[in-house]
N, C-alpha and C positions, 0 to 999 in steps of 0.2 A: 672634410670638411666642403663646401661648400659655398666657390663661389660665385657670385648673383652681380654681372654686368648690371650698369646701370642704364633704366631703357634714356635715351636720348630725350632732350627738352618735348621734340614734333609728338612722345609716344606720354605725356599729360591727359592731363583731361580734367575741366570746372579747375582754369590755372588764377586763382585772387592777388592779388598784393597790394598792400598796405605799410606805408610808412609815414615815420613819426619821430617828432622827436621825442633826445630820450627824456625824457622829463614825465614827474610820478602824474601829473595829471592826463596821461596818452593812455593810462593803462584802461579805463571804460571804453578803448576806441580799441585792442588788443580784442578783449570780451567780446567787442560785437564782432570784428574778424570771427573770431576764433568759429565763433554762432552759426553766419554766416558763410563759414566753408563749411559746417558739421550738418546743416541742416538738409533734409533729408536722405540721410547714409545709413544706412543697417547698423548701429551703433545702440550697449543701452546709458540709460541715462550712470549707470557708473563709468564706463568708459568717456564717453561726452561730455564728465565732471572730469577725471584723470589729464583729458585733455587742458580745456580749460587752464586746471589750475597746474599742469606743464612748461605751456605756452605762458601764463601773466609770468610764474615765477622764472623761470628766464628775463623771457624782456623785464623784469623789476634790477634785478643783480647785471644787465646792459647797462641798464639805464643809470644804477647805483654805482658801478664799476667800473664802467669801461674808458671814462670820462674823464679821470682825476680835477682837468684846468678847464676843462667849458664843454660847453653843448653839443654835442654828440645827435646823427640821426642812426635811425634802424629800419630795416627792412625785413617785412614777413611775405613770404608768399604759402600758398597752399595749393596743392591737388593732389588730384587721385593718381592713381595706377586698380591694376586691379588689387582686387579684395585690398590695399589700402590705403592710406591717405595717409597724403606728408606736410609737412609744415619746414619753412629753412623759416632764420633768424638770421642777417649780416647786419652787420657794423663793421666804422672802421673803429674800435675806439682800441689800449691797450691790448697784445693778443693774450690770450686766452685762453686755453685750454679745460673744457672742464672737465673730463674725461679723464685728467692722469690727480684730478679731485679723489684722496681716501674716503672710505666712507664712517659716517661722523661718526663719533663715540656718541648715541644717543645721552646715555648715566651723567657725559661730562659735560655736555650739553647743558641741561637740565642742571646742575650738579651746580654751577660755573656762570647761568642764566651770558652762556657767549652767543652772541650773533653770529652766519654764517655756516653754510654749507650744508646744511640741510634742504635747502629748493633744489641742488641743484642734485641733491640722493633720490629725491624726491620724484625727481621730473623724470632722469634716469632708469629707475625703476618704475613707473608708471607708467612708461612709452615701449611700446614694441621693442624699436631700433632708437640707437643713441647717438650721431657722427658728430665728431669734427674734422672740422681739418681752418687754414691760415691759407688766402687764394688772394690776392693781387690786394694787397694790405687791408683782408679784410678777416676777420671773425665767422667763420662756416654753423652754424648747424643749427643737423637735417635730424626731425625727429623724427615718428610714424609708426600710427598702429592700425595694426589690421583692424580688416572690414570682418564681422560675424555674419549669420545667416542675414536672411531680408524678413526673417519674422520681426522684430523693429525697429520700426523705422522712425526717425528723429526729426520734428519737425522747430518749422525757427522761433 
């Protein structure tokens, strides 16, 4: 197993941030943030779609479940590192580690029309990295996607 040291904050490039209220009306702003963060990067349309869907699913879960009694906020940050694009999502909602969720039984979900769990599964499988930690009273979810060759460049 190879352990990688996470680069310091100073080594991050093209850092973008967004803070939104935990309200479903803010999802369009999340999508705009992701699209702007990916503009000009060497990603296929398929990978850009995967990143967008993953971030939207994560944010919707936070909006729906992190603050059961009151509304709160969540913040997103994106940055580049060599051959990777990162997204970090933070909230001060109830502690929840999405990595502890078991793989959903898709047949059971379809049979019972049950909601929940599938978005986390999608996000975990569509991204190249998916880590969680609880830090300073916040849920901190970090996702990354590897950047491909420079042949295809995303435009906004």
